[in-house]
C-alpha positions in Angstrom: -33.1 -79.4 -202.6 -36.5 -77.8 -203.2 -36.4 -74.0 -203.6 -39.7 -73.7 -201.7 -40.2 -75.0 -198.2 -43.6 -76.5 -197.5 -45.0 -76.3 -194.0 -48.3 -77.8 -192.8 -49.8 -79.2 -189.6 -50.8 -82.6 -188.2 -54.4 -82.1 -189.2 -53.4 -82.7 -192.8 -53.7 -86.4 -191.9 -51.0 -87.5 -194.3 -49.5 -90.9 -193.9 -46.7 -90.5 -191.3 -43.9 -91.4 -193.7 -44.9 -88.7 -196.3 -43.7 -85.8 -194.2 -40.1 -86.9 -194.4 -40.4 -88.4 -197.9 -41.6 -85.1 -199.4 -39.7 -82.7 -197.2 -42.9 -81.4 -195.5 -42.4 -79.7 -192.2 -45.2 -80.9 -189.9 -46.3 -78.6 -187.0 -48.3 -80.6 -184.4 -51.6 -79.7 -182.9 -51.9 -80.2 -179.1 -54.2 -82.6 -177.3 -54.9 -81.9 -173.7 -55.9 -85.0 -171.6 -56.5 -83.8 -168.1 -53.4 -81.8 -167.1 -51.2 -83.5 -169.7 -50.4 -81.7 -173.0 -49.5 -84.0 -175.9 -48.2 -83.1 -179.4 -50.2 -84.8 -182.1 -48.2 -87.5 -184.0 -45.1 -86.9 -181.8 -46.1 -87.6 -178.2 -49.1 -89.8 -179.1 -49.7 -91.9 -182.2 -53.0 -92.1 -184.0 -53.8 -95.7 -183.1 -52.8 -95.2 -179.5 -55.0 -92.1 -179.2 -58.1 -93.7 -180.8 -57.9 -96.6 -178.4 -57.8 -94.1 -175.5 -60.7 -92.2 -177.0 -63.0 -95.3 -177.2 -62.7 -95.6 -173.4 -62.7 -91.9 -172.5 -65.5 -90.6 -170.3 -64.6 -87.0 -171.0 -63.7 -85.5 -174.4 -60.0 -84.4 -174.5 -59.4 -80.8 -175.6 -57.4 -79.7 -178.6 -55.4 -76.6 -179.4 -53.9 -75.3 -182.6 -50.2 -74.5 -182.9 -49.3 -71.0 -181.7 -47.6 -68.2 -183.6 -44.3 -69.2 -181.8 -44.5 -72.7 -183.3 -44.9 -71.3 -186.8 -42.2 -68.7 -186.3 -39.8 -71.4 -185.2 -40.6 -73.4 -188.3 -40.2 -70.3 -190.5 -36.8 -69.6 -189.1 -35.7 -73.2 -189.5 -36.8 -73.2 -193.1 -35.1 -69.9 -193.8 -31.8 -71.6 -193.2 -32.1 -73.5 -196.5 -34.4 -71.4 -198.7 -35.8 -67.9 -199.2 -39.3 -69.0 -200.2 -41.8 -70.6 -197.7 -45.4 -71.6 -198.0 -47.5 -72.5 -194.9 -50.7 -74.4 -195.6 -53.4 -74.6 -192.9 -56.8 -76.3 -192.4 -59.9 -74.1 -192.7 -59.5 -70.8 -190.7 -63.2 -71.1 -189.7 -62.6 -74.3 -187.7 -59.2 -73.5 -186.2 -56.9 -70.7 -185.1 -53.8 -72.1 -186.9 -54.2 -69.9 -189.9 -54.3 -66.8 -187.8 -51.3 -68.0 -185.8 -49.4 -68.5 -189.0 -50.3 -65.0 -190.2 -49.1 -63.5 -186.9 -45.9 -65.5 -187.2 -45.4 -64.2 -190.7 -45.7 -60.7 -189.5 -43.2 -61.4 -186.7 -40.8 -63.0 -189.2 -40.6 -59.9 -191.3 -38.5 -58.3 -188.6 -35.7 -60.8 -188.7 -36.2 -62.6 -192.1 -36.6 -59.6 -194.3 -35.2 -61.3 -197.3 -37.5 -64.4 -197.0 -40.8 -64.6 -198.7 -43.5 -66.3 -196.7 -47.0 -67.1 -198.0 -49.8 -68.4 -195.7 -52.7 -70.3 -197.3 -56.1 -71.1 -195.9 -57.3 -74.3 -197.6 -60.9 -73.9 -196.4 -60.7 -77.6 -196.0 -59.7 -80.3 -193.5 -58.2 -83.7 -193.2 -56.7 -85.0 -196.5 -58.6 -82.3 -198.4 -56.0 -80.0 -196.7 -53.4 -82.8 -196.9 -53.7 -83.2 -200.7 -52.8 -79.5 -201.1 -49.8 -79.8 -198.9 -48.7 -83.0 -200.7 -49.1 -81.6 -204.2 -47.4 -78.4 -203.1 -44.4 -80.4 -201.8 -44.3 -82.5 -205.0 -44.3 -79.4 -207.1 -41.5 -77.9 -205.0 -39.4 -81.0 -205.5 -40.0 -80.7 -209.2 -38.6 -77.2 -209.2 -41.8 -75.1 -209.2 -41.6 -71.5 -208.0 -43.6 -70.2 -205.1 -46.0 -68.4 -207.5 -46.5 -71.6 -209.4 -47.4 -73.5 -206.2 -49.7 -70.8 -205.0 -51.5 -70.9 -208.4 -51.8 -74.7 -208.0 -53.3 -74.5 -204.6 -55.8 -71.8 -205.6 -57.0 -74.1 -208.4 -57.3 -77.0 -205.9 -59.2 -75.2 -203.2 -62.6 -75.0 -205.0 -62.6 -78.6 -206.3 -61.0 -80.5 -203.4 -63.7 -82.1 -201.3 -64.1 -84.1 -198.2 -67.0 -86.5 -197.6 -67.3 -88.5 -194.4 -69.8 -90.5 -192.3 -69.7 -91.8 -188.8 -71.9 -93.8 -186.4 -72.7 -90.7 -184.4 -72.4 -86.9 -184.4 -71.9 -87.0 -180.7 -68.2 -86.1 -180.8 -68.7 -83.2 -183.3 -71.5 -81.9 -181.2 -69.6 -82.2 -177.9 -66.6 -80.5 -179.5 -68.6 -77.6 -180.9 -67.6 -78.4 -184.5 -71.0 -79.3 -185.9 -71.2 -76.3 -188.1 -74.3 -76.1 -190.3 -75.3 -79.7 -189.5 -76.9 -78.9 -186.2 -80.3 -80.0 -187.4 -79.1 -83.6 -187.5 -78.2 -83.8 -183.8 -81.7 -85.0 -182.8 -81.2 -88.2 -184.8 -77.8 -89.0 -183.5 -78.4 -92.8 -183.1 -80.7 -93.5 -186.0 -78.8 -92.1 -189.0 -75.5 -92.2 -190.8 -74.9 -88.6 -191.7 -72.9 -87.6 -194.7 -70.8 -84.5 -193.9 -68.7 -82.3 -196.1 -67.2 -78.9 -196.0 -68.2 -75.8 -198.0 -66.5 -72.5 -197.7 -64.6 -73.8 -194.7 -67.7 -74.9 -192.7 -69.0 -78.4 -192.0 -72.3 -79.0 -193.8 -74.6 -82.0 -194.0 -75.2 -83.4 -197.5 -77.6 -86.1 -196.5 -78.3 -89.0 -194.2 -78.7 -92.7 -194.7 -80.0 -95.6 -192.5 -76.9 -97.8 -193.0 -73.2 -97.5 -193.7 -73.4 -99.3 -197.1 -76.1 -96.8 -198.2 -74.0 -93.9 -197.0 -71.0 -95.2 -198.9 -73.0 -95.6 -202.1 -74.4 -92.1 -201.7 -70.9 -90.7 -201.2 -69.8 -92.2 -204.5 -72.9 -90.7 -206.2 -72.0 -87.3 -204.7 -68.5 -87.5 -206.1 -69.9 -88.4 -209.5 -72.1 -85.4 -209.4 -69.1 -83.2 -209.0 -66.5 -84.8 -211.3 -68.5 -87.1 -213.6 -68.8 -90.9 -213.6 -65.4 -92.6 -214.2 -63.5 -89.3 -214.0 -59.8 -89.3 -213.2 -59.3 -88.4 -209.5 -56.8 -88.6 -206.7 -58.5 -89.8 -203.6 -57.6 -90.6 -200.0 -59.7 -92.8 -197.7 -59.4 -91.4 -194.2 -60.6 -93.4 -191.2 -60.5 -93.4 -187.4 -59.6 -97.0 -186.4 -61.9 -98.7 -188.9 -59.8 -100.4 -191.5 -62.7 -102.7 -192.6 -64.9 -99.7 -193.4 -62.0 -97.9 -195.1 -61.4 -100.9 -197.3 -65.1 -101.1 -198.2 -65.3 -97.5 -199.2 -62.0 -97.7 -201.1 -63.3 -100.5 -203.2 -66.4 -98.6 -204.1 -64.4 -95.5 -205.1 -61.9 -97.5 -207.1 -64.7 -99.3 -209.0 -66.5 -96.0 -209.8 -63.6 -93.7 -210.8 -60.2 -93.8 -212.6 -58.1 -93.3 -209.4 -54.7 -92.1 -210.6 -53.6 -92.2 -207.0 -55.4 -93.7 -204.0 -54.2 -93.5 -200.4 -55.5 -94.9 -197.1 -54.6 -93.1 -193.9 -55.7 -92.7 -190.3 -57.3 -89.4 -189.3 -55.0 -87.2 -187.2 -55.7 -87.5 -183.5 -56.5 -83.8 -183.2 -59.4 -84.3 -185.7 -60.5 -87.7 -184.3 -61.3 -85.9 -181.0 -64.1 -84.2 -182.8 -65.3 -87.0 -185.1 -64.8 -90.1 -182.9 -63.7 -93.6 -183.6 -65.4 -95.3 -186.5 -65.4 -92.2 -188.8 -64.6 -93.0 -192.4 -64.4 -90.7 -195.4 -62.9 -89.8 -198.7 -61.0 -86.7 -199.7 -60.6 -86.2 -203.5 -59.9 -83.8 -206.3 -60.0 -84.1 -210.1 -56.6 -84.8 -211.7 -57.2 -82.3 -214.5 -56.6 -79.4 -212.0 -52.9 -80.4 -211.9 -52.7 -80.1 -215.7 -54.0 -76.6 -216.1 
């Protein structure tokens, strides 16, 4: 049994089986379709939701877990350990981090002997997911809470997300466009390349075709880590396996991929990116060895 309990949320976009496999507690985001409130990954699966989204005339709403959701998870974890780490997506794009902080404060009244650390990854999707996964692996290996915190702090500045989509319409409608607003006027004529810097969505460029966007994404990775560098990477897509496979081959051909995953984007994120989104989340392996 791990001495440190790892808690994250559904926006981590990890493969479904990883939560149980690595003892990660997953707290779901909420998706509101009309008057119906659904728990991400529990009440509605990714493929099912993406099919709905293709036909939807009105964009569903999403909501982050509340303080009560985190408090419940903290209390459950405290039944088996006295050290807990809660890892959230960027606090700039969601209120989950603040909810976890409130829950931590509430927990001090009843869990005085339990240490709880709340981490803002300043990232999203499998950029966030990699940190939760590596934290869980370290916990299973016997790492202390301080060791895991140090690991995540090393990962935060070098873990990056790159993605492209056929349109920015979903991000624009959902108000998550960040610093890429200047691209909105060309929604139909470009394939934007988006990333995240300091927790905010930014545009790193635009291409006229998907193949060109994929090649540019590989070039951007090389600029950060060097050609042929050892990396761990995850291809994340929203109901576009063909595009995911194409991007995966390019990344594998260009880098020494010590670990490579392919996973569907969480439904709570797909609301804002739309079907057809594909991207890569990666970090240099050397950060694990420091």
